N, CA, C and O of each residue as an XYZ file, in Angstrom:
844
protein
N     -42.861     61.046      3.729
C     -42.725     60.946      2.281
C     -42.494     62.329      1.672
O     -41.685     62.483      0.757
N     -43.207     63.331      2.185
C     -43.050     64.690      1.675
C     -41.632     65.198      1.901
O     -41.091     65.916      1.060
N     -41.023     64.831      3.032
C     -39.654     65.253      3.313
C     -38.676     64.620      2.319
O     -37.753     65.283      1.846
N     -38.879     63.346      2.005
C     -38.004     62.669      1.048
C     -38.119     63.299     -0.338
O     -37.114     63.503     -1.019
N     -39.333     63.602     -0.748
C     -39.551     64.236     -2.042
C     -38.866     65.597     -2.086
O     -38.262     65.956     -3.098
N     -38.956     66.351     -1.004
C     -38.330     67.675     -0.954
C     -36.814     67.572     -1.063
O     -36.187     68.346     -1.786
N     -36.220     66.610     -0.342
C     -34.772     66.418     -0.400
C     -34.339     65.990     -1.804
O     -33.346     66.487     -2.336
N     -35.093     65.067     -2.393
C     -34.767     64.600     -3.738
C     -34.756     65.746     -4.737
O     -33.834     65.867     -5.544
N     -35.768     66.572     -4.680
C     -35.845     67.695     -5.619
C     -34.743     68.713     -5.360
O     -34.237     69.338     -6.293
N     -34.369     68.881     -4.093
C     -33.322     69.844     -3.743
C     -31.968     69.439     -4.329
O     -31.186     70.298     -4.736
N     -31.688     68.119     -4.373
C     -30.385     67.666     -4.881
C     -30.455     67.239     -6.350
O     -29.494     66.690     -6.889
N     -31.592     67.495     -6.988
C     -31.681     67.261     -8.426
C     -32.098     65.885     -8.860
O     -31.923     65.531    -10.026
N     -32.655     65.078     -7.944
C     -33.142     63.748     -8.309
C     -34.565     63.881     -8.857
O     -35.444     64.376     -8.152
N     -34.812     63.451    -10.094
C     -36.166     63.573    -10.641
C     -37.174     62.768     -9.822
O     -36.887     61.650     -9.394
N     -38.337     63.338     -9.612
C     -39.402     62.679     -8.855
C     -40.605     62.478     -9.773
O     -41.043     63.418    -10.436
N     -41.133     61.278     -9.814
C     -42.295     60.984    -10.651
C     -43.337     60.273     -9.800
O     -43.041     59.256     -9.173
N     -44.535     60.795     -9.776
C     -45.621     60.191     -9.003
C     -46.379     59.189     -9.873
O     -46.677     59.452    -11.038
N     -46.677     58.047     -9.283
C     -47.408     56.989     -9.988
C     -48.748     56.813     -9.294
O     -48.773     56.462     -8.114
N     -49.851     57.041     -9.971
C     -51.172     56.909     -9.318
C     -51.492     55.453     -8.987
O     -51.120     54.539     -9.724
N     -52.180     55.254     -7.878
C     -52.552     53.901     -7.452
C     -53.427     53.201     -8.487
O     -53.361     51.984     -8.660
N     -54.248     53.996     -9.170
C     -55.192     53.398    -10.116
C     -54.595     53.174    -11.496
O     -55.244     52.587    -12.361
N     -53.362     53.635    -11.715
C     -52.748     53.511    -13.027
C     -52.292     52.097    -13.307
O     -52.236     51.256    -12.410
N     -51.966     51.846    -14.564
C     -51.496     50.518    -14.946
C     -50.068     50.273    -14.475
O     -49.655     49.126    -14.302
N     -49.319     51.347    -14.270
C     -47.942     51.222    -13.796
C     -47.958     51.313    -12.278
O     -48.442     52.295    -11.716
N     -47.437     50.305    -11.625
C     -47.485     50.262    -10.158
C     -46.089     50.041     -9.604
O     -45.244     49.408    -10.236
N     -45.868     50.568     -8.425
C     -44.638     50.278     -7.706
C     -44.660     48.831     -7.231
O     -45.721     48.222     -7.098
N     -43.463     48.290     -6.975
C     -43.382     46.921     -6.474
C     -44.036     46.806     -5.112
O     -44.574     45.752     -4.772
N     -44.000     47.878     -4.323
C     -44.653     47.893     -3.013
C     -45.053     49.336     -2.723
O     -44.469     50.256     -3.294
N     -46.040     49.558     -1.843
C     -46.464     50.924     -1.547
C     -45.324     51.750     -0.973
O     -44.537     51.250     -0.170
N     -45.230     53.002     -1.377
C     -44.208     53.872     -0.822
C     -43.357     54.496     -1.909
O     -43.862     54.887     -2.961
N     -42.064     54.585     -1.646
C     -41.131     55.245     -2.555
C     -40.092     54.250     -3.040
O     -39.577     53.456     -2.251
N     -39.782     54.282     -4.312
C     -38.691     53.467     -4.865
C     -37.673     54.394     -5.503
O     -38.030     55.427     -6.069
N     -36.405     54.019     -5.409
C     -35.331     54.786     -6.028
C     -34.765     53.993     -7.191
O     -34.334     52.853     -7.018
N     -34.762     54.587     -8.369
C     -34.149     53.961     -9.531
C     -32.671     54.326     -9.521
O     -32.307     55.480     -9.743
N     -31.822     53.334     -9.262
C     -30.380     53.570     -9.145
C     -29.660     53.089    -10.392
O     -30.110     52.164    -11.069
N     -28.547     53.722    -10.682
C     -27.722     53.330    -11.817
C     -26.854     52.137    -11.466
O     -26.931     51.614    -10.354
N     -26.027     51.701    -12.412
C     -25.159     50.546    -12.156
C     -24.118     50.848    -11.086
O     -23.711     51.996    -10.908
N     -23.692     49.808    -10.379
C     -22.637     49.981     -9.384
C     -21.333     50.351    -10.082
O     -21.037     49.822    -11.153
N     -20.552     51.249     -9.492
C     -19.291     51.653    -10.132
C     -18.237     50.552    -10.033
O     -18.225     49.769     -9.083
N     -17.362     50.507    -11.017
C     -16.212     49.610    -10.995
C     -14.957     50.463    -11.056
O     -14.957     51.529    -11.673
N     -13.889     50.002    -10.421
C     -12.656     50.783    -10.318
C     -11.571     50.142    -11.161
O     -11.746     49.037    -11.675
N     -10.449     50.837    -11.303
C      -9.298     50.278    -11.988
C      -8.488     49.385    -11.055
O      -8.573     49.511     -9.833
N      -7.706     48.485    -11.636
C      -6.902     47.560    -10.833
C      -6.001     48.309     -9.869
O      -5.807     47.876     -8.734
N      -5.449     49.434    -10.316
C      -4.522     50.184     -9.467
C      -5.208     50.698     -8.208
O      -4.560     50.864     -7.175
N      -6.509     50.950     -8.282
C      -7.222     51.449     -7.105
C      -7.367     50.387     -6.028
O      -7.541     50.716     -4.855
N      -7.298     49.123     -6.409
C      -7.376     48.052     -5.412
C      -6.090     47.952     -4.589
O      -6.064     47.297     -3.547
N      -5.039     48.596     -5.055
C      -3.761     48.518     -4.346
C      -3.662     49.541     -3.223
O      -2.721     49.500     -2.431
N      -4.620     50.454     -3.147
C      -4.598     51.461     -2.095
C      -5.375     50.961     -0.891
O      -6.505     50.491     -1.029
N      -4.785     51.058      0.275
C      -5.414     50.615      1.515
C      -5.669     51.813      2.416
O      -5.070     52.875      2.247
N      -6.561     51.627      3.370
C      -6.781     52.676      4.352
C      -5.522     52.819      5.211
O      -4.878     51.817      5.521
N      -5.159     54.050      5.602
C      -3.903     54.272      6.325
C      -3.781     53.482      7.616
O      -2.680     53.093      8.005
N      -4.918     53.239      8.291
C      -4.843     52.561      9.591
C      -4.763     51.038      9.460
O      -4.609     50.346     10.466
N      -4.863     50.507      8.243
C      -4.864     49.057      8.077
C      -3.446     48.514      8.255
O      -2.512     48.982      7.604
N      -3.288     47.523      9.140
C      -1.962     46.963      9.418
C      -1.826     45.522      8.933
O      -0.711     45.065      8.682
N      -2.939     44.797      8.796
C      -2.863     43.400      8.393
C      -2.656     43.299      6.884
O      -2.830     44.285      6.169
N      -2.286     42.111      6.393
C      -2.020     41.947      4.960
C      -3.234     42.281      4.107
O      -4.381     42.106      4.519
N      -2.946     42.769      2.903
C      -4.019     43.047      1.949
C      -4.439     41.736      1.280
O      -3.603     40.907      0.920
N      -5.743     41.572      1.125
C      -6.286     40.382      0.458
C      -7.208     40.826     -0.668
O      -8.096     41.655     -0.471
N      -6.984     40.263     -1.848
C      -7.863     40.463     -2.990
C      -8.387     39.103     -3.424
O      -7.763     38.077     -3.154
N      -9.528     39.093     -4.094
C     -10.089     37.866     -4.651
C     -10.262     38.054     -6.142
O     -10.823     39.057     -6.583
N      -9.781     37.091     -6.930
C      -9.922     37.114     -8.382
C     -10.719     35.897     -8.819
O     -10.450     34.781     -8.376
N     -11.695     36.109     -9.686
C     -12.547     35.018    -10.159
C     -12.257     34.730    -11.622
O     -12.235     35.630    -12.462
N     -12.034     33.451    -11.906
C     -11.708     33.023    -13.266
C     -12.831     32.140    -13.804
O     -12.865     30.937    -13.543
N     -13.745     32.746    -14.555
C     -14.814     31.964    -15.176
C     -15.991     31.662    -14.288
O     -16.798     30.795    -14.625
N     -16.125     32.344    -13.159
C     -17.314     32.180    -12.298
C     -18.417     33.052    -12.888
O     -18.401     34.271    -12.715
N     -19.365     32.448    -13.576
C     -20.358     33.181    -14.348
C     -21.732     33.241    -13.699
O     -22.579     34.013    -14.149
N     -21.980     32.464    -12.673
C     -23.298     32.436    -12.053
C     -23.459     33.625    -11.097
O     -22.647     33.778    -10.185
N     -24.487     34.472    -11.280
C     -24.684     35.636    -10.402
C     -24.848     35.268     -8.933
O     -24.406     36.009     -8.055
N     -25.485     34.119     -8.658
C     -25.666     33.707     -7.269
C     -24.327     33.394     -6.614
O     -24.092     33.758     -5.462
N     -23.446     32.713     -7.355
C     -22.123     32.419     -6.813
C     -21.316     33.700     -6.617
O     -20.644     33.869     -5.599
N     -21.387     34.600     -7.597
C     -20.663     35.866     -7.466
C     -21.148     36.635     -6.247
O     -20.339     37.151     -5.476
N     -22.463     36.715     -6.068
C     -22.995     37.420     -4.912
C     -22.598     36.782     -3.596
O     -22.263     37.482     -2.641
N     -22.632     35.454     -3.536
C     -22.253     34.763     -2.306
C     -20.776     34.970     -1.997
O     -20.404     35.154     -0.838
N     -19.932     34.942     -3.027
C     -18.497     35.180     -2.816
C     -18.255     36.605     -2.348
O     -17.435     36.835     -1.460
N     -18.959     37.564     -2.937
C     -18.820     38.952     -2.505
C     -19.208     39.119     -1.039
O     -18.564     39.867     -0.303
N     -20.251     38.429     -0.622
C     -20.696     38.508      0.779
C     -19.619     37.964      1.713
O     -19.323     38.569      2.744
N     -19.041     36.835      1.358
C     -17.975     36.244      2.165
C     -16.751     37.153      2.172
O     -16.158     37.410      3.220
N     -16.381     37.638      0.979
C     -15.167     38.454      0.867
C     -15.271     39.721      1.704
O     -14.336     40.057      2.432
N     -16.382     40.421      1.613
C     -16.549     41.653      2.388
C     -16.522     41.360      3.884
O     -15.968     42.135      4.662
N     -17.123     40.238      4.285
C     -17.152     39.875      5.705
C     -15.773     39.494      6.234
O     -15.488     39.680      7.416
N     -14.920     38.964      5.365
C     -13.587     38.523      5.775
C     -12.532     39.614      5.618
O     -11.341     39.349      5.785
N     -12.952     40.829      5.301
C     -12.003     41.938      5.221
C     -11.254     42.052      3.910
O     -10.220     42.718      3.850
N     -11.746     41.419      2.859
C     -11.093     41.515      1.561
C     -11.205     42.940      1.032
O     -12.239     43.589      1.194
N     -10.135     43.425      0.396
C     -10.097     44.813     -0.068
C     -10.716     45.011     -1.438
O     -11.115     46.124     -1.781
N     -10.800     43.956     -2.220
C     -11.372     44.144     -3.543
C     -11.555     42.836     -4.283
O     -10.945     41.819     -3.954
N     -12.410     42.888     -5.289
C     -12.750     41.729     -6.100
C     -12.358     42.025     -7.546
O     -12.633     43.108     -8.062
N     -11.707     41.045     -8.202
C     -11.271     41.211     -9.585
C     -12.068     40.278    -10.475
O     -12.082     39.063    -10.278
N     -12.735     40.873    -11.468
C     -13.502     40.114    -12.455
C     -12.928     40.379    -13.843
O     -12.161     41.322    -14.038
N     -13.301     39.552    -14.789
C     -12.884     39.766    -16.165
C     -14.025     40.380    -16.969
O     -15.191     40.287    -16.586
N     -13.674     41.003    -18.083
C     -14.703     41.584    -18.940
C     -15.608     40.497    -19.504
O     -16.822     40.675    -19.599
N     -15.012     39.379    -19.875
C     -15.779     38.244    -20.394
C     -15.851     37.160    -19.320
O     -15.008     37.103    -18.425
N     -16.850     36.317    -19.418
C     -17.009     35.168    -18.505
C     -17.180     35.595    -17.056
O     -16.741     34.896    -16.142
N     -17.815     36.739    -16.846
C     -18.171     37.188    -15.491
C     -19.448     38.000    -15.615
O     -19.571     38.809    -16.534
N     -20.398     37.806    -14.717
C     -21.687     38.505    -14.833
C     -21.577     39.981    -14.473
O     -20.650     40.371    -13.762
N     -22.505     40.808    -14.950
C     -22.531     42.210    -14.516
C     -22.951     42.313    -13.063
O     -23.505     41.371    -12.496
N     -22.685     43.458    -12.468
C     -23.071     43.684    -11.076
C     -24.548     44.056    -11.035
O     -24.913     45.220    -10.869
N     -25.371     43.054    -11.188
C     -26.811     43.227    -11.337
C     -27.527     43.207     -9.994
O     -26.920     42.995     -8.943
N     -28.842     43.434    -10.061
C     -29.665     43.343     -8.848
C     -29.621     41.933     -8.264
O     -29.667     41.768     -7.045
N     -29.531     40.917     -9.122
C     -29.454     39.528     -8.632
C     -28.173     39.308     -7.844
O     -28.191     38.636     -6.812
N     -27.063     39.864     -8.315
C     -25.793     39.759     -7.589
C     -25.896     40.473     -6.247
O     -25.448     39.957     -5.223
N     -26.490     41.664     -6.261
C     -26.620     42.433     -5.027
C     -27.472     41.689     -4.002
O     -27.129     41.655     -2.820
N     -28.573     41.097     -4.443
C     -29.431     40.339     -3.519
C     -28.680     39.146     -2.947
O     -28.743     38.887     -1.745
N     -27.963     38.413     -3.811
C     -27.227     37.228     -3.340
C     -26.099     37.602     -2.387
O     -25.686     36.796     -1.553
N     -25.608     38.826     -2.517
C     -24.514     39.272     -1.627
C     -25.037     39.895     -0.345
O     -24.252     40.296      0.514
N     -26.366     39.980     -0.205
C     -26.991     40.645      0.951
C     -26.517     42.087      1.070
O     -26.403     42.620      2.174
N     -26.239     42.720     -0.076
C     -25.810     44.116     -0.078
C     -24.313     44.311      0.036
O     -23.843     45.445     -0.058
N     -23.536     43.237      0.238
C     -22.089     43.383      0.428
C     -21.399     43.967     -0.803
O     -20.387     44.658     -0.683
N     -21.952     43.688     -1.993
C     -21.326     44.182     -3.214
C     -21.350     45.713     -3.267
O     -20.583     46.322     -4.013
N     -22.232     46.331     -2.473
C     -22.299     47.787     -2.413
C     -21.071     48.366     -1.701
O     -20.736     49.535     -1.895
N     -20.406     47.555     -0.884
C     -19.270     48.031     -0.085
C     -17.924     47.522     -0.603
O     -16.880     48.080     -0.266
N     -17.942     46.495     -1.398
C     -16.701     45.865     -1.864
C     -16.279     46.487     -3.192
O     -17.071     46.561     -4.131
N     -15.032     46.931     -3.263
C     -14.547     47.502     -4.522
C     -14.361     46.395     -5.554
O     -13.840     45.325     -5.243
N     -14.791     46.663     -6.775
C     -14.716     45.672     -7.852
C     -13.972     46.267     -9.036
O     -14.308     47.353     -9.509
N     -12.957     45.549     -9.512
C     -12.228     45.924    -10.723
C     -12.483     44.870    -11.785
O     -12.550     43.679    -11.484
N     -12.623     45.305    -13.016
C     -12.827     44.373    -14.121
C     -11.662     44.538    -15.098
O     -11.362     45.648    -15.538
N     -11.010     43.425    -15.429
C      -9.800     43.471    -16.253
C     -10.004     42.674    -17.537
O     -10.805     41.740    -17.562
N      -9.282     43.034    -18.614
C      -9.412     42.280    -19.864
C      -8.671     40.950    -19.836
O      -9.070     40.006    -20.517
N      -7.600     40.866    -19.057
C      -6.757     39.668    -19.043
C      -6.370     39.368    -17.608
O      -5.567     40.091    -17.019
N      -6.934     38.307    -17.035
C      -6.686     38.005    -15.618
C      -5.243     37.583    -15.378
O      -4.652     37.967    -14.369
N      -4.664     36.800    -16.286
C      -3.276     36.369    -16.107
C      -2.346     37.577    -16.042
O      -1.433     37.623    -15.217
N      -2.580     38.540    -16.905
C      -1.759     39.765    -16.909
C      -1.977     40.550    -15.618
O      -1.021     41.071    -15.046
N      -3.231     40.641    -15.151
C      -3.517     41.358    -13.908
C      -2.796     40.708    -12.726
O      -2.281     41.405    -11.852
N      -2.758     39.390    -12.699
C      -2.052     38.687    -11.619
C      -0.554     38.960    -11.689
O       0.105     39.091    -10.657
N      -0.021     39.045    -12.893
C       1.396     39.366    -13.056
C       1.699     40.761    -12.501
O       2.720     40.966    -11.846
N       0.806     41.712    -12.769
C       0.971     43.068    -12.231
C       0.943     43.039    -10.706
O       1.755     43.699    -10.059
N       0.025     42.288    -10.135
C      -0.079     42.201     -8.683
C       1.161     41.544     -8.070
O       1.623     41.954     -7.005
N       1.689     40.537     -8.740
C       2.921     39.910     -8.251
C       4.058     40.928     -8.232
O       4.896     40.916     -7.330
N       4.082     41.806     -9.233
C       5.098     42.854     -9.258
C       4.943     43.853     -8.129
O       5.892     44.549     -7.770
N       3.734     43.923     -7.564
C       3.469     44.812     -6.432
C       3.633     44.097     -5.099
O       3.314     44.665     -4.054
N       4.126     42.860     -5.116
C       4.397     42.145     -3.878
C       3.314     41.189     -3.425
O       3.398     40.655     -2.319
N       2.300     40.955     -4.241
C       1.232     40.023     -3.876
C       1.636     38.593     -4.236
O       2.259     38.350     -5.270
N       1.269     37.653     -3.361
C       1.384     36.226     -3.671
C       0.045     35.764     -4.240
O      -1.017     36.171     -3.769
N       0.110     34.925     -5.238
C      -1.103     34.411     -5.868
C      -1.381     33.020     -5.304
O      -0.600     32.089     -5.501
N      -2.506     32.894     -4.601
C      -2.914     31.632     -3.991
C      -4.153     31.113     -4.712
O      -4.995     31.897     -5.149
N      -4.263     29.812     -4.835
C      -5.410     29.217     -5.517
C      -5.916     28.018     -4.739
O      -5.136     27.196     -4.258
N      -7.241     27.929     -4.620
C      -7.852     26.741     -4.019
C      -7.892     25.635     -5.067
O      -8.398     25.833     -6.171
N      -7.352     24.463     -4.709
C      -7.267     23.358     -5.655
C      -7.448     22.046     -4.888
O      -6.603     21.713     -4.057
N      -8.528     21.288     -5.142
C      -8.754     20.037     -4.397
C      -7.667     18.996     -4.634
O      -7.553     18.044     -3.863
N      -6.860     19.158     -5.694
C      -5.793     18.205     -5.989
C      -4.438     18.648     -5.446
O      -3.447     17.938     -5.618
N      -4.377     19.796     -4.801
C      -3.096     20.320     -4.308
C      -2.535     19.429     -3.205
O      -3.284     18.831     -2.432
N      -1.216     19.351     -3.144
C      -0.566     18.536     -2.104
C      -0.509     19.266     -0.769
O      -0.443     18.623      0.278
N      -0.533     20.610     -0.784
C      -0.399     21.390      0.445
C      -1.769     21.771      0.997
O      -2.639     22.242      0.264
N      -1.946     21.559      2.301
C      -3.208     21.886      2.958
C      -3.285     23.384      3.253
O      -2.276     24.030      3.535
N      -4.487     23.912      3.183
C      -4.735     25.300      3.557
C      -4.243     25.571      4.975
O      -3.725     26.652      5.256
N      -4.400     24.606      5.859
C      -4.070     24.810      7.265
C      -2.582     24.664      7.560
O      -2.154     24.866      8.696
N      -1.789     24.314      6.544
C      -0.338     24.244      6.704
C       0.360     25.365      5.947
O       1.548     25.259      5.643
N      -0.352     26.424      5.645
C       0.230     27.548      4.905
C       1.404     28.123      5.687
O       1.268     28.436      6.869
N       2.569     28.266      5.027
C       3.733     28.822      5.723
C       3.462     30.206      6.288
O       2.670     30.970      5.737
N       4.118     30.516      7.378
C       3.894     31.796      8.063
C       4.193     32.984      7.155
O       3.501     34.000      7.225
N       5.214     32.873      6.304
C       5.579     34.003      5.443
C       4.449     34.327      4.454
O       4.284     35.480      4.056
N       3.671     33.306      4.059
C       2.552     33.547      3.167
C       1.301     33.971      3.941
O       0.464     34.713      3.427
N       1.185     33.494      5.177
C       0.031     33.848      5.992
C       0.010     35.328      6.336
O      -1.050     35.887      6.616
N       1.166     35.960      6.319
C       1.253     37.371      6.697
C       1.675     38.266      5.525
O       2.096     39.405      5.728
N       1.560     37.751      4.318
C       1.930     38.519      3.131
C       0.683     38.993      2.391
O      -0.392     38.409      2.532
N       0.832     40.050      1.606
C      -0.262     40.458      0.727
C      -0.546     39.317     -0.245
O       0.385     38.679     -0.736
N      -1.832     39.052     -0.530
C      -2.162     37.903     -1.372
C      -3.403     38.161     -2.187
O      -4.259     38.961     -1.808
N      -3.496     37.478     -3.308
C      -4.716     37.470     -4.111
C      -5.142     36.018     -4.237
O      -4.371     35.170     -4.687
N      -6.363     35.739     -3.840
C      -6.911     34.376     -3.863
C      -7.678     34.207     -5.170
O      -8.625     34.946     -5.440
N      -7.265     33.229     -5.983
C      -7.900     32.991     -7.269
C      -8.820     31.789     -7.153
O      -8.420     30.726     -6.677
N     -10.069     31.974     -7.599
C     -11.055     30.903     -7.573
C     -11.570     30.677     -8.988
O     -11.947     31.623     -9.681
N     -11.583     29.418     -9.408
C     -12.021     29.090    -10.756
C     -13.434     28.560    -10.784
O     -14.054     28.315     -9.749
N     -13.927     28.389    -11.996
C     -15.277     27.857    -12.184
C     -15.319     26.404    -11.715
O     -14.355     25.650    -11.851
N     -16.484     26.041    -11.155
C     -16.645     24.651    -10.698
C     -16.580     23.709    -11.899
O     -17.214     23.938    -12.929
N     -15.808     22.663    -11.739
C     -15.666     21.687    -12.818
C     -14.466     21.978    -13.692
O     -13.589     21.130    -13.850
N     -14.420     23.186    -14.266
C     -13.319     23.538    -15.179
C     -12.059     23.958    -14.438
O     -10.949     23.706    -14.907
N     -12.221     24.592    -13.293
C     -11.062     25.085    -12.569
C     -10.455     26.300    -13.258
O     -11.140     27.028    -13.977
N      -9.159     26.509    -13.028
C      -8.478     27.663    -13.605
C      -8.046     27.390    -15.031
O      -7.665     26.272    -15.377
N      -8.110     28.417    -15.850
C      -7.598     28.294    -17.210
C      -6.074     28.193    -17.173
O      -5.455     28.704    -16.240
N      -5.455     27.548    -18.160
C      -4.003     27.314    -18.127
C      -3.177     28.586    -17.940
O      -2.224     28.597    -17.161
N      -3.539     29.656    -18.650
C      -2.768     30.886    -18.526
C      -2.815     31.469    -17.134
O      -1.820     32.005    -16.646
N      -3.972     31.370    -16.486
C      -4.131     31.862    -15.115
C      -3.397     30.936    -14.143
O      -2.748     31.396    -13.204
N      -3.506     29.625    -14.380
C      -2.864     28.650    -13.485
C      -1.349     28.841    -13.440
O      -0.722     28.573    -12.415
N      -0.761     29.297    -14.534
C       0.694     29.497    -14.579
C       1.156     30.618    -13.658
O       2.324     30.664    -13.269
N       0.243     31.524    -13.308
C       0.620     32.648    -12.439
C       0.484     32.310    -10.964
O       0.845     33.132    -10.121
N      -0.021     31.136    -10.622
C      -0.252     30.770     -9.222
C       1.070     30.445     -8.527
O       1.878     29.672     -9.042
N       1.281     31.044     -7.347
C       2.480     30.777     -6.548
C       2.283     29.599     -5.607
O       3.224     28.849     -5.345
N       1.080     29.433     -5.103
C       0.818     28.389     -4.108
C      -0.595     27.856     -4.273
O      -1.563     28.614     -4.214
N      -0.711     26.549     -4.481
C      -2.021     25.897     -4.528
C      -2.313     25.328     -3.145
O      -1.431     24.784     -2.481
N      -3.560     25.465     -2.728
C      -3.951     25.038     -1.392
C      -5.188     24.146     -1.452
O      -6.157     24.448     -2.148
N      -5.136     23.056     -0.716
C      -6.248     22.113     -0.650
C      -6.992     22.300      0.657
O      -6.377     22.401      1.718
N      -8.328     22.348      0.582
C      -9.155     22.382      1.786
C      -9.397     20.938      2.208
O     -10.070     20.204      1.484
N      -8.872     20.502      3.352
C      -9.060     19.108      3.762
C     -10.546     18.777      3.980
O     -11.242     19.466      4.726
N     -11.008     17.736      3.331
C     -12.408     17.294      3.454
C     -12.441     15.918      4.104
O     -11.654     15.040      3.750
N     -13.352     15.732      5.052
C     -13.416     14.472      5.787
C     -14.557     13.582      5.332
O     -14.636     12.423      5.740
N     -15.441     14.103      4.495
C     -16.604     13.326      4.078
C     -16.396     12.614      2.756
O     -15.267     12.446      2.296
N     -17.486     12.204      2.158
C     -17.444     11.450      0.905
C     -17.342     12.357     -0.320
O     -16.852     11.940     -1.369
N     -17.813     13.613     -0.178
C     -17.810     14.534     -1.312
C     -16.388     15.064     -1.531
O     -15.691     15.413     -0.579
N     -15.976     15.115     -2.796
C     -14.588     15.456     -3.100
C     -14.288     16.923     -3.295
O     -13.121     17.296     -3.414
N     -15.321     17.785     -3.332
C     -15.067     19.207     -3.545
C     -16.218     20.025     -2.974
O     -17.265     19.487     -2.615
N     -16.006     21.329     -2.897
C     -16.999     22.246     -2.344
C     -17.490     23.198     -3.427
O     -16.802     23.430     -4.422
N     -18.675     23.740     -3.226
C     -19.144     24.844     -4.052
C     -18.133     25.987     -3.964
O     -17.494     26.173     -2.929
N     -17.987     26.763     -5.065
C     -16.940     27.780     -5.100
C     -17.127     28.837     -4.016
O     -16.139     29.329     -3.470
N     -18.359     29.198     -3.691
C     -18.558     30.200     -2.649
C     -18.251     29.626     -1.263
O     -17.769     30.342     -0.385
N     -18.528     28.342     -1.071
C     -18.182     27.691      0.199
C     -16.673     27.571      0.341
O     -16.130     27.787      1.424
N     -15.993     27.227     -0.751
C     -14.538     27.169     -0.732
C     -13.948     28.542     -0.435
O     -12.972     28.656      0.308
N     -14.538     29.580     -1.012
C     -14.069     30.941     -0.743
C     -14.169     31.260      0.743
O     -13.265     31.868      1.316
N     -15.272     30.849      1.365
C     -15.466     31.103      2.787
C     -14.382     30.430      3.623
O     -13.797     31.055      4.507
N     -14.115     29.157      3.343
C     -13.106     28.427      4.113
C     -11.731     29.074      3.969
O     -11.022     29.264      4.957
N     -11.360     29.410      2.738
C     -10.027     29.973      2.488
C      -9.880     31.365      3.082
O      -8.891     31.648      3.757
N     -10.852     32.235      2.840
C     -10.702     33.636      3.250
C     -10.732     33.804      4.763
O      -9.980     34.610      5.312
N     -11.587     33.059      5.437
C     -11.621     33.209      6.895
C     -10.405     32.560      7.558
O      -9.965     33.020      8.612
N      -9.859     31.512      6.965
C      -8.622     30.937      7.502
C      -7.462     31.908      7.293
O      -6.641     32.083      8.194
N      -7.379     32.531      6.142
C      -6.336     33.524      5.900
C      -6.471     34.702      6.853
O      -5.473     35.209      7.365
N      -7.691     35.135      7.090
C      -7.906     36.236      8.015
C      -7.495     35.856      9.436
O      -6.894     36.655     10.153
N      -7.825     34.632      9.832
C      -7.437     34.166     11.167
C      -5.923     34.146     11.310
O      -5.380     34.621     12.309
N      -5.245     33.597     10.313
C      -3.775     33.523     10.376
C      -3.136     34.904     10.348
O      -2.152     35.145     11.048
N      -3.678     35.803      9.555
C      -3.098     37.133      9.440
C      -3.189     37.905     10.753
O      -2.329     38.732     11.056
N      -4.239     37.629     11.531
C      -4.423     38.330     12.811
C      -3.767     37.607     13.963
O      -3.845     38.055     15.107
N      -3.115     36.480     13.669
C      -2.334     35.807     14.687
C      -3.137     34.984     15.659
O      -2.648     34.672     16.745
N      -4.384     34.613     15.297
C      -5.166     33.771     16.209
C      -4.556     32.398     16.313
O      -4.031     31.881     15.327
N      -4.612     31.790     17.490
C      -4.018     30.479     17.681
C      -4.926     29.394     17.171
O      -4.584     28.215     17.250
């Protein structure tokens, strides 16, 4: 503990001791770090990839997904599936809170997040940069597993809408390809984070050429 305190003071992190007998207590014995909000980047920063990356770039855009648990779960899936960034809107999207971080199992700490004022406009910009806009839609005629090869190996942004409402009309107009996840049971749709998992890992499998 003394070593941590010394390092903190050396780099300018304020240190405050809380007595055991005081009314203010730590959540658990030991040391806690008070951290600021997670940083958010500009949309243009999501277009930069690491030089060694050869597979298609994948981004995820959320339209009206307001539940922190869903956002965290989607972030966890996205980071695990190699997604390069997450796009949220200024309105109708939760802040990157501690609840989101817990639900993401820490994945939100590694995933770049951009917040835009107008999602439809952001998708238009991405299309101009060569991205295809894909959307999960239980009513779509085309199956996720029949995605054409040219789309399986292209840069893409996967748009996921709020459960029940789906995509807003302006956002829906920017979609290039709607994809249905084939379901064999009685339930007609999946939770948005579960749908994200099915779509993103299938896209990753196809992009890497797995049979």
